[in-house]
N, C-alpha and C positions, 0 to 999 in steps of 0.2 A: 771174362766177367771177371769186376771185382770184388774180391775176398772179402766176407766180413765175418764180424765175432760172432758166437753162437747166444750170446751174454742179450743180444739186439732183438732177438726173436722167438729163439726157442723158447718152446713150454717147458716146465720141469718135468725130470724125469722119474723123479721120487719128489714125495709131499711128504714124509713120515713124521715132520716136526708140526705136521697138522693133525697130530693123534687126537679125536674127541671118542673118551670111550663111552658107549649107549651101556649101563647095566641091562643083563641080556637073563641070567639064570640064578639060582643061587650057587655058590660055592661048593665045593666039597669038603667034607670035614675032614681033616686027620683026626685018628684017634691019639690020646696020651696027653704029651705037655701042650699041642698046640690048641686040643678042643678046651684046656682051663684059659687060653688066652680069649677067648672070646665068650661072648656075653649070648642071652639071648631072650626077646621081645615077642611074648606070645598073646592072645586075646579073641576077641568075636567084635566084628565091625555091623555096627548098625549105623541107622539112619535119626532123625530127628524124632521120629514116632518109635522108637524104640524096636524097628522090624531091622531083622538079618538082612544083609548084602551079600548074596553070594551069587555064583562063582565071581571072581576076579584077582587081582593082586594089588596088594601093598608096595608103598614105596617110601625106602625112610632116605632123609637128610640129616647129616650133620648138621647140627643147629650152631656148633660153636663157629664153622665157618663163614655164616652170612647170615643174612634175614631171611624170612621164610622164604620158602620151597616155590611159590605158584601167586603170579601176580594176577592170572586170570587170563591174561593175553602171553605171559613167557610163565616160563618153569622150569628149574633145575634139573641137572641130572641126578640121580639119586644114587647115595652107595650102596643101597640091596634093595632088592625085590624080594616077595615071598608069595605064594599063593593062597588064594582064600577059598578054604573048603565050601563047600556043601553047605556045612553047619554054621559057616562063618567066620570059622576060628584057621588061624593062621599062627606061625613062628616062623621066626626069622634069626637067623644066626648073623649075628653084629659083632664087629670091633666095639669095646670099652667106646662110651660117650653122652653126649645128649641127640635127641632127633627128632625133626617132624616127621608127623606120618599125612603120608596120600591114598588115596585110593580110587583105583578106575575098576568100576565094574564091567567086566567081561566075558565070553561065554567059555566053556571048558574047550580045550583042545585048541586055542588061539595062541599064540605064541603074544610075550611081555615085550612090551617098546613103549614108544612114544605115544598120548592117546591117539585115537584116530578121529577122525570126521563125525561127529556126533554122539562121539562117547561124554560122559559126564568127568569131572576131575573134582572129587572129593577130599576134604581136608579134616583132621580132627581139631578140635577145638576146647576153649575153657569156658567154664559158666559165665565169663566177664566175656565173653567174645575174642580171644586171642587164639591167635595158632599155639596148639598144645604143645609142650615138650616134651620125650619123653627119656627116663634115665637107665641107662645100663650098664654096671660094675663088671670085670673082669672075674668071667666063672660061675657069674648069676644068671639064672631065669626068672624073668619078671613077669607076671599074669599081669594084663592091665584089665582083665575084666571085659566089659563091653564098652568100645570103643566109639563113641558119637563122633559122625562126621557127616559137613557138609559142603556147600563149592563153595569157591573162593567169591570175594566181591562183596562180602558182606564177615571181614573179618577186621580189626581196629587197624590193623600194623598197615593195610593198602594205603591209607592216608596219606604216608608217606611215600612218594616215589613221582617219577618223572617218565616221559614219552618219547619212544624214538619211535616215528614212524618213514617207512621209503618206500622203495623197490627193488626186487632183485631181476637184474637185467642178465640176459644173456648178450656175448658179446658183439652182437649183432643191435645191440638195445632194444631188443626184446623181453619181457617183461617173461619171468619163468614159473608156471603157477604151483604152487606147494613145496617151494624151497620154504628153505628152514634157516633163522639167522639166529646164529648161535653166539651171544656176549660172553668174553673173557675178562674176569676182573686181573688175570697175568695172563700175557701175551701166550708164555710160554708155557701154560696151563696144557696138559695133557686132556683135561674135562672140561667142558665149558660151564662158568658161571648160571643162566637162563638159557631158555630155546626158546623162540618163538612158536606158536601154532603154524600150520601151513601157511603160506604164501596165498593169498587171491590168484582167481584167473589171469589177472593183469602184472603178477608178481609182487605187489602192495601186502605190507606184513605191518606190526604195528607191534613195540615191545614194550613193558612198563617195567619198571627196574627199581632197588630200593636204589638212593642216592650213594655218587660214586664214578668211578673211573675204569671205562668197559673200554675192548677192544669187539670188533665183530667183522664173523666169518660167515659164509653161505655156502649152504651144502644143499643139493638137492636131496638126497636121500641119509640118515644114520645109517650105518653098517652095525651088523653086528660084534664086529673087533674093532670097530671106533673108525679104524683108519677109511679116509675117502678111494675109493676104487679108481682102478685105470680107466680111463676114457669118461667118468662120471665129470658132473662140471662142479668149479669149486670158486669161490670170491672170497678176500679179502679187505676191506674199508680200508680205503687209500691206495689200492693199487688197480688201476686202468691199463693195466696190458701184462698178458701174457707173462709169470715170473722165467727168470733162467732158467738154466740147467743145473739137475741138482736141486731145485729147489730155491734159489737163490734170487734175492729181487732188489732191485736199485730202488725203489720205491718202498718206503717204510711205512708199515701199518699206521692208520690214523685214528685217532679216539676218542672218545665225548665224557667231558666231566656233568653229571647231571645234577641240579640239585632238585629238592621236594616243588613240584608243580612246572616244572621245565619240560617244553615240547619241542623238540631237533624234528624238524620235516623234512621230507625231501633228502634223508638217509639213503642215498641209490648203493647200493653192489653190487659189481660186474663179474659175474663168472667168467670162467675160462675152462676148458677142457683139459683133463689132467691126461699125457699120452698114453697110451699102452708101449712097457717099455720094450717089448719088441721091436713093433713098429717105427718106433724113432730110432730103436738101434740102426735097423737098413736104411732108415731115411738119411742117419749123419753118416753112415757108411760110403750111399749114393754121393753125399755134401763134400765127404770129403775125398773120393776117388775120382770125381768133376773138377777139382781144385778149385771149391767154393766157400771154401771155409779152412782156415789158418789154423791148422790143429796143436800148435801153438796159445790158441786162445781157451782152448777147453780145459776145464778147473782138472789138478790132480787127482782131484776123487770123484772123479767121475765114473762112472761102474758101469761102463761100456768099454768091452775090449773084444775084438775079433779079428782074426786072421790077422791079428799082426799090425791093422790098419790104422787104429786110433793111437799106438803107440809103436 
């Protein structure tokens, strides 16, 4: 049988460059000097009728980096989350800076994470209907008092956006229900800039984004650690076939540059399963022993060595 190179058909063994962190819990606060470099925001969450919202959790998003955190059909990954107690109060340790504040009401005992189907997403706002920004300095605790929140879609900033719609597909062209699409301003960023709501039963998704340039990555779900799990599907806009061994691809990721009012349709993303390393190791060893793979085509960084077969 004719030899071929791995780069033509093998899935990646490692996809570490697609790290997508999702904040999952409050960090452990060290004492002494490190504590003094952290600020704290605290307050009581209420709705527009001044009724306490509890329980649930607060999510804080750096306002210096990007525009508002929630565009209705898309959201940012937060820098910090904090639980809302039964009395409506939260306390969040954060790095010094400026933050948008979002809220998801959620029953006690439920883990933090992306909004689930049917859950409300609320945001703090100013009297003139804009997203509210909160500031904290190093070492200070800022009591915000009663923080009023409401659902997105009513904020003035949301008039400046463009829309991306399409489907998330598996390698057989079938829609992937509940898939998430992540938009990154920089492809190499470990965290996404925005995350879509779960795709529909046919894999259809929609993202509203502030103007700019974005790369798009599809995942079946987000993990606590951020990295995709072996065996789970993942896709990148512009890549139409499984990438090579070691996470390399000869297809560069595609990007979209959007202006206010633009609407990009049929932006489909195909996902391929990330192989389980042990299963792939056995498969490659069998291919080498059968003289079906040219060992010289294997990358020098390949993390596969077993009984001297690979080297």
